[in-house]
LUMSE-412976 format. One record per residue (C-alpha): residue number from 1; residue in three letters; chain; x, y, z. Coordinates in nm, 2 decimals. Layout:
! residues N
<NUM; "ALA"; "A"; <X; Y; Z>>
...
END
This chain:
! residues 268
<1; "MET"; "A"; <-5.01; 4.39; -24.00>>
<2; "ALA"; "A"; <-5.29; 4.38; -23.74>>
<3; "THR"; "A"; <-5.28; 4.13; -23.45>>
<4; "ARG"; "A"; <-5.51; 3.84; -23.51>>
<5; "ASN"; "A"; <-5.78; 3.74; -23.26>>
<6; "ILE"; "A"; <-5.74; 3.45; -23.02>>
<7; "VAL"; "A"; <-6.06; 3.25; -23.08>>
<8; "PRO"; "A"; <-6.17; 2.92; -22.91>>
<9; "ARG"; "A"; <-6.31; 2.65; -23.13>>
<10; "ALA"; "A"; <-6.65; 2.68; -22.96>>
<11; "THR"; "A"; <-6.82; 2.93; -22.73>>
<12; "GLY"; "A"; <-6.74; 2.88; -22.36>>
<13; "GLU"; "A"; <-6.44; 2.66; -22.42>>
<14; "GLY"; "A"; <-6.08; 2.71; -22.30>>
<15; "SER"; "A"; <-5.92; 2.93; -22.03>>
<16; "ILE"; "A"; <-5.62; 3.16; -21.99>>
<17; "GLY"; "A"; <-5.46; 3.05; -21.66>>
<18; "THR"; "A"; <-5.62; 2.85; -21.39>>
<19; "SER"; "A"; <-5.73; 2.91; -21.03>>
<20; "ALA"; "A"; <-5.41; 2.75; -20.91>>
<21; "LYS"; "A"; <-5.18; 2.94; -21.16>>
<22; "THR"; "A"; <-5.29; 3.29; -21.24>>
<23; "TRP"; "A"; <-5.14; 3.55; -21.47>>
<24; "GLY"; "A"; <-4.99; 3.86; -21.33>>
<25; "ASP"; "A"; <-5.11; 4.19; -21.48>>
<26; "GLY"; "A"; <-5.33; 4.23; -21.78>>
<27; "TYR"; "A"; <-5.40; 4.55; -21.98>>
<28; "PHE"; "A"; <-5.71; 4.59; -22.20>>
<29; "ASP"; "A"; <-5.91; 4.87; -22.36>>
<30; "ASP"; "A"; <-6.24; 4.69; -22.32>>
<31; "ILE"; "A"; <-6.37; 4.37; -22.16>>
<32; "THR"; "A"; <-6.71; 4.22; -22.23>>
<33; "VAL"; "A"; <-6.82; 3.93; -22.01>>
<34; "THR"; "A"; <-7.12; 3.71; -22.06>>
<35; "ASN"; "A"; <-7.13; 3.56; -21.72>>
<36; "ASP"; "A"; <-6.93; 3.64; -21.41>>
<37; "VAL"; "A"; <-6.65; 3.88; -21.30>>
<38; "THR"; "A"; <-6.47; 3.80; -20.98>>
<39; "ALA"; "A"; <-6.21; 4.04; -20.84>>
<40; "SER"; "A"; <-6.08; 4.15; -20.50>>
<41; "THR"; "A"; <-6.05; 4.51; -20.63>>
<42; "PHE"; "A"; <-6.24; 4.68; -20.91>>
<43; "THR"; "A"; <-6.17; 5.02; -21.06>>
<44; "GLY"; "A"; <-6.37; 5.19; -21.33>>
<45; "ASP"; "A"; <-6.72; 5.19; -21.47>>
<46; "LEU"; "A"; <-6.94; 4.88; -21.42>>
<47; "THR"; "A"; <-7.24; 4.81; -21.64>>
<48; "GLY"; "A"; <-7.46; 4.51; -21.58>>
<49; "ASN"; "A"; <-7.58; 4.30; -21.28>>
<50; "VAL"; "A"; <-7.38; 4.26; -20.95>>
<51; "THR"; "A"; <-7.45; 3.94; -20.74>>
<52; "GLY"; "A"; <-7.28; 3.90; -20.41>>
<53; "ASP"; "A"; <-7.13; 4.13; -20.15>>
<54; "VAL"; "A"; <-6.96; 4.46; -20.24>>
<55; "THR"; "A"; <-6.72; 4.55; -19.95>>
<56; "GLY"; "A"; <-6.44; 4.80; -19.91>>
<57; "THR"; "A"; <-6.43; 5.16; -20.01>>
<58; "ALA"; "A"; <-6.61; 5.28; -20.33>>
<59; "SER"; "A"; <-6.57; 5.62; -20.49>>
<60; "GLY"; "A"; <-6.75; 5.77; -20.79>>
<61; "ASN"; "A"; <-7.11; 5.71; -20.90>>
<62; "LEU"; "A"; <-7.32; 5.40; -20.84>>
<63; "PRO"; "A"; <-7.60; 5.41; -21.10>>
<64; "LEU"; "A"; <-7.90; 5.17; -21.05>>
<65; "THR"; "A"; <-8.14; 5.17; -21.34>>
<66; "GLY"; "A"; <-8.42; 4.91; -21.32>>
<67; "GLY"; "A"; <-8.21; 4.69; -21.10>>
<68; "THR"; "A"; <-8.25; 4.54; -20.75>>
<69; "MET"; "A"; <-8.00; 4.56; -20.46>>
<70; "THR"; "A"; <-8.03; 4.36; -20.15>>
<71; "GLY"; "A"; <-7.84; 4.38; -19.82>>
<72; "SER"; "A"; <-7.70; 4.68; -19.64>>
<73; "ILE"; "A"; <-7.54; 4.99; -19.77>>
<74; "SER"; "A"; <-7.34; 5.23; -19.56>>
<75; "ILE"; "A"; <-7.27; 5.57; -19.72>>
<76; "ASP"; "A"; <-7.05; 5.85; -19.59>>
<77; "GLY"; "A"; <-7.16; 6.14; -19.80>>
<78; "VAL"; "A"; <-7.46; 6.22; -20.02>>
<79; "LEU"; "A"; <-7.69; 5.97; -20.19>>
<80; "ALA"; "A"; <-7.82; 6.13; -20.51>>
<81; "VAL"; "A"; <-8.12; 5.96; -20.68>>
<82; "GLY"; "A"; <-8.20; 6.05; -21.04>>
<83; "ASP"; "A"; <-8.25; 6.40; -21.17>>
<84; "ASN"; "A"; <-8.46; 6.52; -20.87>>
<85; "ASP"; "A"; <-8.77; 6.54; -21.09>>
<86; "THR"; "A"; <-8.87; 6.19; -21.20>>
<87; "ASN"; "A"; <-8.68; 5.96; -20.98>>
<88; "GLY"; "A"; <-8.69; 5.88; -20.61>>
<89; "ILE"; "A"; <-8.65; 5.62; -20.34>>
<90; "SER"; "A"; <-8.93; 5.38; -20.25>>
<91; "VAL"; "A"; <-8.92; 5.17; -19.93>>
<92; "TYR"; "A"; <-9.15; 4.87; -19.91>>
<93; "GLY"; "A"; <-9.23; 4.67; -19.60>>
<94; "GLY"; "A"; <-9.40; 4.38; -19.78>>
<95; "THR"; "A"; <-9.64; 4.17; -19.58>>
<96; "ASP"; "A"; <-9.42; 4.16; -19.27>>
<97; "TYR"; "A"; <-9.54; 4.47; -19.09>>
<98; "THR"; "A"; <-9.33; 4.39; -18.78>>
<99; "ASN"; "A"; <-8.99; 4.34; -18.94>>
<100; "GLY"; "A"; <-9.06; 4.51; -19.28>>
<101; "ALA"; "A"; <-8.85; 4.77; -19.45>>
<102; "TRP"; "A"; <-8.78; 5.11; -19.29>>
<103; "LEU"; "A"; <-8.61; 5.43; -19.37>>
<104; "ALA"; "A"; <-8.40; 5.60; -19.10>>
<105; "LEU"; "A"; <-8.28; 5.96; -19.13>>
<106; "CYS"; "A"; <-8.04; 6.05; -18.85>>
<107; "GLY"; "A"; <-7.92; 6.39; -18.77>>
<108; "LYS"; "A"; <-7.74; 6.36; -18.44>>
<109; "ASP"; "A"; <-7.46; 6.58; -18.55>>
<110; "ASN"; "A"; <-7.68; 6.87; -18.65>>
<111; "ALA"; "A"; <-7.51; 7.18; -18.49>>
<112; "THR"; "A"; <-7.83; 7.38; -18.44>>
<113; "THR"; "A"; <-8.07; 7.11; -18.32>>
<114; "PRO"; "A"; <-7.90; 6.78; -18.23>>
<115; "GLY"; "A"; <-8.11; 6.49; -18.34>>
<116; "LEU"; "A"; <-8.30; 6.68; -18.61>>
<117; "TRP"; "A"; <-8.39; 6.49; -18.93>>
<118; "ARG"; "A"; <-8.55; 6.61; -19.25>>
<119; "LEU"; "A"; <-8.71; 6.52; -19.58>>
<120; "GLN"; "A"; <-8.72; 6.78; -19.85>>
<121; "ALA"; "A"; <-8.97; 6.84; -20.14>>
<122; "ARG"; "A"; <-8.84; 7.06; -20.41>>
<123; "ASP"; "A"; <-8.99; 7.19; -20.74>>
<124; "GLY"; "A"; <-8.71; 7.43; -20.83>>
<125; "ALA"; "A"; <-8.85; 7.75; -20.68>>
<126; "ASN"; "A"; <-8.98; 7.60; -20.36>>
<127; "ASN"; "A"; <-8.82; 7.39; -20.09>>
<128; "VAL"; "A"; <-9.05; 7.25; -19.83>>
<129; "GLN"; "A"; <-8.91; 7.04; -19.55>>
<130; "LEU"; "A"; <-9.06; 6.77; -19.32>>
<131; "LEU"; "A"; <-8.87; 6.81; -19.00>>
<132; "GLY"; "A"; <-8.85; 6.57; -18.71>>
<133; "TYR"; "A"; <-8.73; 6.69; -18.37>>
<134; "PRO"; "A"; <-8.60; 6.49; -18.07>>
<135; "ASP"; "A"; <-8.89; 6.60; -17.85>>
<136; "GLY"; "A"; <-9.14; 6.43; -18.09>>
<137; "ARG"; "A"; <-9.25; 6.73; -18.29>>
<138; "LEU"; "A"; <-9.31; 6.70; -18.66>>
<139; "THR"; "A"; <-9.34; 7.00; -18.89>>
<140; "TRP"; "A"; <-9.41; 7.05; -19.26>>
<141; "GLY"; "A"; <-9.32; 7.38; -19.42>>
<142; "GLY"; "A"; <-9.28; 7.53; -19.07>>
<143; "ASN"; "A"; <-9.63; 7.42; -18.95>>
<144; "ASN"; "A"; <-9.68; 7.16; -18.68>>
<145; "VAL"; "A"; <-9.80; 6.83; -18.81>>
<146; "LEU"; "A"; <-9.76; 6.65; -18.48>>
<147; "THR"; "A"; <-9.63; 6.77; -18.14>>
<148; "ASN"; "A"; <-9.52; 6.59; -17.83>>
<149; "ALA"; "A"; <-9.87; 6.66; -17.71>>
<150; "THR"; "A"; <-10.11; 6.44; -17.91>>
<151; "VAL"; "A"; <-10.47; 6.50; -18.00>>
<152; "GLY"; "A"; <-10.68; 6.45; -17.70>>
<153; "ALA"; "A"; <-10.41; 6.57; -17.46>>
<154; "TYR"; "A"; <-10.56; 6.73; -17.15>>
<155; "THR"; "A"; <-10.42; 6.99; -16.91>>
<156; "SER"; "A"; <-10.57; 7.21; -16.64>>
<157; "ASN"; "A"; <-10.47; 7.47; -16.38>>
<158; "SER"; "A"; <-10.63; 7.63; -16.08>>
<159; "PRO"; "A"; <-10.54; 7.92; -15.85>>
<160; "GLY"; "A"; <-10.37; 7.82; -15.53>>
<161; "SER"; "A"; <-10.60; 8.04; -15.32>>
<162; "ALA"; "A"; <-10.91; 8.26; -15.34>>
<163; "VAL"; "A"; <-10.89; 8.56; -15.58>>
<164; "SER"; "A"; <-11.03; 8.90; -15.47>>
<165; "LEU"; "A"; <-11.20; 9.11; -15.74>>
<166; "THR"; "A"; <-11.23; 9.49; -15.74>>
<167; "ALA"; "A"; <-11.55; 9.63; -15.88>>
<168; "ASN"; "A"; <-11.56; 9.68; -16.26>>
<169; "THR"; "A"; <-11.20; 9.56; -16.30>>
<170; "ALA"; "A"; <-11.11; 9.25; -16.49>>
<171; "LYS"; "A"; <-10.84; 9.03; -16.32>>
<172; "ASN"; "A"; <-10.65; 8.71; -16.40>>
<173; "ILE"; "A"; <-10.78; 8.42; -16.20>>
<174; "THR"; "A"; <-10.54; 8.16; -16.33>>
<175; "SER"; "A"; <-10.35; 8.08; -16.65>>
<176; "MET"; "A"; <-10.14; 7.81; -16.83>>
<177; "SER"; "A"; <-9.91; 7.77; -17.13>>
<178; "LEU"; "A"; <-10.04; 7.58; -17.43>>
<179; "ASP"; "A"; <-9.84; 7.45; -17.73>>
<180; "LYS"; "A"; <-9.91; 7.54; -18.09>>
<181; "GLY"; "A"; <-10.23; 7.37; -18.20>>
<182; "THR"; "A"; <-10.61; 7.40; -18.17>>
<183; "TRP"; "A"; <-10.75; 7.37; -17.82>>
<184; "LEU"; "A"; <-11.10; 7.35; -17.66>>
<185; "VAL"; "A"; <-11.05; 7.57; -17.35>>
<186; "ILE"; "A"; <-11.30; 7.57; -17.06>>
<187; "GLY"; "A"; <-11.31; 7.80; -16.76>>
<188; "LYS"; "A"; <-11.52; 7.77; -16.45>>
<189; "ALA"; "A"; <-11.53; 8.01; -16.15>>
<190; "TYR"; "A"; <-11.72; 8.02; -15.82>>
<191; "PHE"; "A"; <-11.81; 8.37; -15.70>>
<192; "SER"; "A"; <-11.91; 8.48; -15.35>>
<193; "SER"; "A"; <-12.04; 8.82; -15.25>>
<194; "ASN"; "A"; <-12.25; 8.98; -14.98>>
<195; "THR"; "A"; <-12.37; 9.25; -15.22>>
<196; "ALA"; "A"; <-12.70; 9.21; -15.40>>
<197; "SER"; "A"; <-12.76; 9.30; -15.77>>
<198; "ARG"; "A"; <-12.44; 9.16; -15.90>>
<199; "ILE"; "A"; <-12.30; 9.07; -16.24>>
<200; "TYR"; "A"; <-12.03; 8.80; -16.25>>
<201; "GLY"; "A"; <-11.84; 8.73; -16.56>>
<202; "ILE"; "A"; <-11.54; 8.53; -16.68>>
<203; "GLN"; "A"; <-11.35; 8.50; -17.01>>
<204; "VAL"; "A"; <-11.10; 8.25; -17.15>>
<205; "GLY"; "A"; <-10.85; 8.36; -17.41>>
<206; "THR"; "A"; <-10.50; 8.48; -17.48>>
<207; "SER"; "A"; <-10.55; 8.84; -17.34>>
<208; "SER"; "A"; <-10.45; 8.91; -16.98>>
<209; "ALA"; "A"; <-10.69; 9.07; -16.74>>
<210; "THR"; "A"; <-10.96; 9.12; -17.00>>
<211; "PHE"; "A"; <-11.34; 9.08; -16.99>>
<212; "THR"; "A"; <-11.57; 9.19; -17.27>>
<213; "TYR"; "A"; <-11.94; 9.13; -17.27>>
<214; "ASN"; "A"; <-12.07; 8.90; -17.55>>
<215; "SER"; "A"; <-11.72; 8.83; -17.68>>
<216; "SER"; "A"; <-11.58; 8.50; -17.78>>
<217; "GLY"; "A"; <-11.50; 8.29; -17.48>>
<218; "SER"; "A"; <-11.69; 8.50; -17.23>>
<219; "ALA"; "A"; <-11.99; 8.43; -17.01>>
<220; "ALA"; "A"; <-12.18; 8.65; -16.76>>
<221; "VAL"; "A"; <-12.45; 8.59; -16.50>>
<222; "GLN"; "A"; <-12.67; 8.86; -16.33>>
<223; "THR"; "A"; <-12.83; 8.79; -15.99>>
<224; "SER"; "A"; <-13.03; 9.00; -15.74>>
<225; "THR"; "A"; <-12.94; 8.80; -15.44>>
<226; "THR"; "A"; <-12.63; 8.75; -15.23>>
<227; "GLY"; "A"; <-12.44; 8.42; -15.19>>
<228; "ASN"; "A"; <-12.24; 8.19; -15.42>>
<229; "LEU"; "A"; <-12.27; 8.15; -15.79>>
<230; "ALA"; "A"; <-12.09; 7.95; -16.06>>
<231; "VAL"; "A"; <-12.01; 8.08; -16.41>>
<232; "GLN"; "A"; <-11.86; 7.87; -16.70>>
<233; "ALA"; "A"; <-11.73; 7.98; -17.03>>
<234; "MET"; "A"; <-11.55; 7.80; -17.32>>
<235; "ASP"; "A"; <-11.39; 7.87; -17.65>>
<236; "ILE"; "A"; <-11.19; 7.70; -17.93>>
<237; "ILE"; "A"; <-10.85; 7.87; -17.95>>
<238; "VAL"; "A"; <-10.61; 7.83; -18.24>>
<239; "LEU"; "A"; <-10.25; 7.89; -18.14>>
<240; "ALA"; "A"; <-9.97; 7.95; -18.39>>
<241; "SER"; "A"; <-9.70; 7.91; -18.13>>
<242; "THR"; "A"; <-9.67; 7.83; -17.76>>
<243; "THR"; "A"; <-9.89; 8.09; -17.58>>
<244; "THR"; "A"; <-10.03; 8.17; -17.24>>
<245; "VAL"; "A"; <-10.41; 8.13; -17.20>>
<246; "TYR"; "A"; <-10.59; 8.31; -16.92>>
<247; "LEU"; "A"; <-10.91; 8.27; -16.72>>
<248; "CYS"; "A"; <-11.01; 8.62; -16.63>>
<249; "GLY"; "A"; <-11.28; 8.73; -16.38>>
<250; "PHE"; "A"; <-11.51; 9.03; -16.35>>
<251; "SER"; "A"; <-11.77; 9.16; -16.11>>
<252; "ASN"; "A"; <-11.96; 9.49; -16.10>>
<253; "ASN"; "A"; <-11.91; 9.49; -15.72>>
<254; "SER"; "A"; <-11.64; 9.37; -15.49>>
<255; "ALA"; "A"; <-11.64; 8.99; -15.49>>
<256; "THR"; "A"; <-11.42; 8.68; -15.43>>
<257; "VAL"; "A"; <-11.35; 8.39; -15.66>>
<258; "THR"; "A"; <-11.34; 8.11; -15.40>>
<259; "ALA"; "A"; <-11.25; 7.84; -15.65>>
<260; "ALA"; "A"; <-11.18; 7.81; -16.03>>
<261; "THR"; "A"; <-11.05; 7.57; -16.29>>
<262; "LEU"; "A"; <-10.90; 7.63; -16.64>>
<263; "GLN"; "A"; <-10.91; 7.32; -16.86>>
<264; "ALA"; "A"; <-10.78; 7.26; -17.21>>
<265; "VAL"; "A"; <-10.81; 6.96; -17.45>>
<266; "ARG"; "A"; <-10.62; 6.95; -17.78>>
<267; "ILE"; "A"; <-10.86; 6.89; -18.07>>
<268; "VAL"; "A"; <-10.61; 6.93; -18.36>>
END
């Protein structure tokens, strides 16, 4: 004969035990609760709403479907959201832009690059990463999005002394190292010679000791008198990695570059 149900006379009436006198252990196949469940330890699957603090150690899966969770969560492991195709994590700051929501991704224990953090975008065949570095660089798919040198950053360099030029031989006047990015590079040199009928030229670029007439980044001036003359050249240079950029000088006769400046402004 099957065991009969224990049924109260009306919904919500009666109790089994009290807060002062509780039962020991209870064993059930299933429990369905209309209102609250209070327990110091909970083991098994939980379906429904949770209100209050969840403390201690949790193992297994924590599914959140259409629900809301407030407070802080500390996770030692991997946080998996959905099926990687249609689900994700949204972080909203609300109207409080000063103390709004934020998402911190810390990677201080990364063995290769301490402090590296990453976001990944996957479509099965491809895996693109947004990487943040401790020095301020930000890359997407291996390409710089931002570097520790921002747009508008300026740098310059000049030779420490006069530079002598041999006739018809290009020579480096000065140089400097530029980070990956797009730069407007400007070179200016002051020439001096006692020989008439001279051609002075300069070129800015990534090639050392190079001057080519009518090439990108070059400029040349011809004069029939002796004395001093200034020449200026500029170019937009796109660098895929940190590269040395040169200011090169040229003269068809022996000459001296008495002063020069190589300047660069990041434009992208």
